[in-house]
N, C-alpha and C positions, 0 to 999 in steps of 0.2 A: 680759400682761392683767394677770393674778389674782398676787400674793406675801401672802401669808400667812405669821405667824407668831407662835405660842402662843395661836393664837385659842379664846377658852374662852366659857361663858357655864353659869352657874348659876345654876337656880332657887330660890324661896325657898318653902316649904310649913311645913303644918302637924305636916308627917314630919320636917322637916328640910331643910338644903341639898341640889339634887339635882343633880349635874356632869352637864349632857347635851352639854357638846362639852370636852372635857380637853386641849384645847392641841395644836392642831390647825394643823399646818404644811403648804402645800400651795403649789403655782406651776403658770400657766395658762400656755406661750406665744401668742405672735399669732397666730392661723390654726388653730389646736388645734380638736379635737372632743374634749372630754376629756368622761367618765363618770363619775358620783358614784355609788355602789353603797352600800345598806349594809341588814342587816335592821330593821323597825322597832321604834323605840326606841333607833336604835344615833347619833342627834346629826346624821344626813342633812339631815332638813328645818330643824333649828335652826341649824346650819353654812349654808344653801342662803339662809336669814332674816339671817343674819346679813349676810354675801357683797352681800346687796341691798336694804342698811337697814333693812329691817324689823324688826329686833329687834337690838340695843343688846347689842357683846361687853361680857362680866364684864371679859375680859385679854385680852391681847394686840392684835394691830397686822396692819393690812393695807392693801395697797395695790390700787383694781381702776378698773383701763379709767384709771389713769393719776391717780387720785384718792386721798388718805389717809380710810379709811373711817371714822373717828372724826373728823377737823377738819372734810370736805367730803363730805358727806353728797351734799346736795344736787349737788355735783358730778359721783358716782358715780350718782344717778339720772339725769341728764344725758346720759352716756354706757351707759346698759347697758338694753338692752331686758331686759322679765319676762314670762314665759308660765305662766301660773299652771296648776297640774290642772284647774279648775272655768271658767277662763277668766272676764272679763268683760264680757262683751256682756249690753244687752237687749236680751230676746227680740224687741219689739214697732219696735225699732230697725234702721231698713235698713242694709245693709252698707255702703253709701256712706257715707250721714251716721256711723256709727260711727268710719270712718277718716278723715272731716276733723274731727271732732270731736278724736279722739285727736293728728292733725297738730295743731290749730290750738291745744291745749292745750301743746304743745312748740314750739311759736313756727316751723313748720318750710316756708319759703319756698317760691313756687310747689307747693304741695300737691298741687295739679288732677296734674301729672307724675309725683309720686312716687306720689300712690295709684293711678294707672293701670296703673304700671310693676310696681308690687307685685301687683296685680291681674290685671294677665297672668303674671307670672313664678309664683303661687301659684294659678293656674285658677281665681280668682274673676272674671273678667273674665264677664259677662253676668248677675250677681249681686249688684249693686250697688244695686238699686231691690226685693231681695227681704228682707223684715225676718230679723234675727240666728236667730229664733227656728226661720223655717221651713225652716234650710238642714239639711244631713246632718252625719250625725256628723264627717264626714272633713272636709268645709264651714267645721266652725264652726272644728275646730280650724287651719284655714289662714288663715282671720279673725284667728283670736286670736294666730297670726305674725306674721299682716301689721301687727296693731298692734305687736305689740313691735319690728317695726321701721322703725315709719312714720319715727319720726325718724332713721334713720341710723345705727344704736348701733355699734359697735365688737366689742360682746362683749354676746351676748345669751344671758340663761339659762333653760331648758325646762324647768319639772318636768314627770317623766311625759306626755310630750308625745302618745304614740301609745295610752296608758291607754283599754279599749273599743272600740278601731276593729276595724275587720276585716281579716284580713291583705292586701287590695287597698290599703286608704287608708292603711296602717300602713305600706304598700311606695313608696306615692307621699309620701309624706308626708318619708319618707328621704331618696329624691330631692331635695326641695325644699330637706332640711336640708345635703344636701353641697355641693347650690349657691351658697347662700347663702355658707359658704367657699369656695368654688371660685371664682365669681364676683365677688366682695364682699369676699372675704377676713376674715369673718365668725369670731371668735372664737365658740363653743358648748358651753358648759357645760351638760351635761343630766343631770338623775338618770332613773331609768326600775328599772322591775319584768322589764323580755322582755330574757336575757340576750343573744339570737339579736341584737337592737337594739343592744346598748353591742357585742357582736363588730361585727357591720356595720360599724355608725357611727364607734367610736372611735379616735382614734390612738393614747389611754393611758388607763386606767381606775382609778381610785382605790377605793378598798374604805374604809369607815369602821364601826365599831365599839365598840361602848362608849366612843361618843366620843374614839376616837383613829383617824386612818389606820392600818390594817393591813399595807395592801399595794400596791403602784402598778408600774403598767407597762404596757408594751403589750399588750392580748391575748395575744400570740402570746407573750410572757415572764410570764406570767402562768402560761399553762397550762405551760410549761416547769417552773414552779415546783412542778407537782404533780408528781414524779418516776414514770413509770411509766405502766401503763393500770390503767386502773379495772374488776375483776370481780364482778359480784356476783352473789352465789350467796342460793337462796330455799332456806328450810330446813322440810324436812317435819315433825320435830320441833323444836321455838322453846324451848323446857322445857332438852331436852338437847343437843341437835341442836349450838349454838353451840359450846358449850363443847367438844365432842370436835370439833369443827371447827377452833377455834384450838389445840387440843393439835397435833391430826394436821400443819397449817398449819407451826406453828412453827419448825420444824427446816428448815421447805424457802428457799431461799437465793432462789430468785423472791419470796416475798413482804417487801415491805417495810413495810406497814401494814394492818393488819385490825381492823374495828369494827363491833359488833355491835349490830344494832338490831332487837327483835323477833323472828323469824323471817327476817332478814334479813341477810348478812353479805358486807361490803362490804371488799374487797383493794384494795392499788396495788400492783402485780406489775411487778418490771421484765420487757421482752419480752414480754406477756402472748401474742402466737400461738405463740408457742413454749413456755410456761410449761402453757397452760394443760391439755394432757392428765396432764402429772405432777401438777397439783390435783388433776385427778377421780382419778385412782390415788390418791394419798393419800388421800382424803376415803371414797375405795371400803375400802381396806384396814382404816381406821379406823370402818365401819360406819356412816357418814354418807349417810342419805339426801336427796336433792333433789330437788325440784321442779321447779326453772330455774334458768338460769348464762346471765348475758349480761357479753357484754364490750364497752370503748366506748375510745376514746381520751378521756383528759384536756379537759374541757370548763370553761368559765366556772361554772360550776353548781358542779364537784369543786374548780375553782379557790376559789371562795366557802365549802363547806363545812370546806373545808381549814382554811383565815383563820379563820373565825370559828365552826366546829360547828355551822355552819346553816344549811340549804338555800333558796337568795333566792326559788327557787318558794314553800318553806311559806310565808317570810316575806312571799311578794304575798299 
């Protein structure tokens, strides 16, 4: 459904050229839900804008929904749906009119039946006479998605679809996204800063940093890349304790990696349950005082931190 090779974009500034995207290769199969993650400034938004024909690539090739991105941008636009972060509704226009206008722009045959079906599926029935500006946050996002689906595209791009929604509205929207794929076979390419969202929804995840894809795979495959469990130690003495703690644990065979941030020492260890007491004994023998200790299995944020050096939560 998406095949990109060497996709790149360079911007000219007063201080010279800026390479926002540096040769992205990616492939998305029909029927997949693929998450696209990256810290701010990594090239995520630029890549998304190129794939949706909103920005011309400087280099590279791509086929999107069966059409060449460079040679047939209009063909791409006819075959995709795009739901931006801010949405595109007029707050004074009723829901039904918004949908009817979008259907007319795409030349949808029998728009009444299509709109009725979307309203029923996305829980918008009964809201068609209400102005878009009077809807709740969750209702507005469902309307945005309905607008992106009104012409029946086989591929839809969702840019931060649940930002600002309460947990219940987010959960409801996840179900709607799953149904898009399950009932219509729609391919979904989404960006998100919510790691639980990527973990729950996505068949595969692509992580971009500094304009390049630095990791890809299923959520479980990516978690397995972070070998071991994560142990976080809060040190009483940030100035001297970190160095002493790192020296004390250097010979411990269970410790794979150690990183210090302020008063926090973050370890990647093999078999954390079994290694934990040995770690504490080593630190105690070295006179390192702890204020807190936590252990967790690898998460997508650990993956993100491993491959980019930054936390996605911090980037958000």
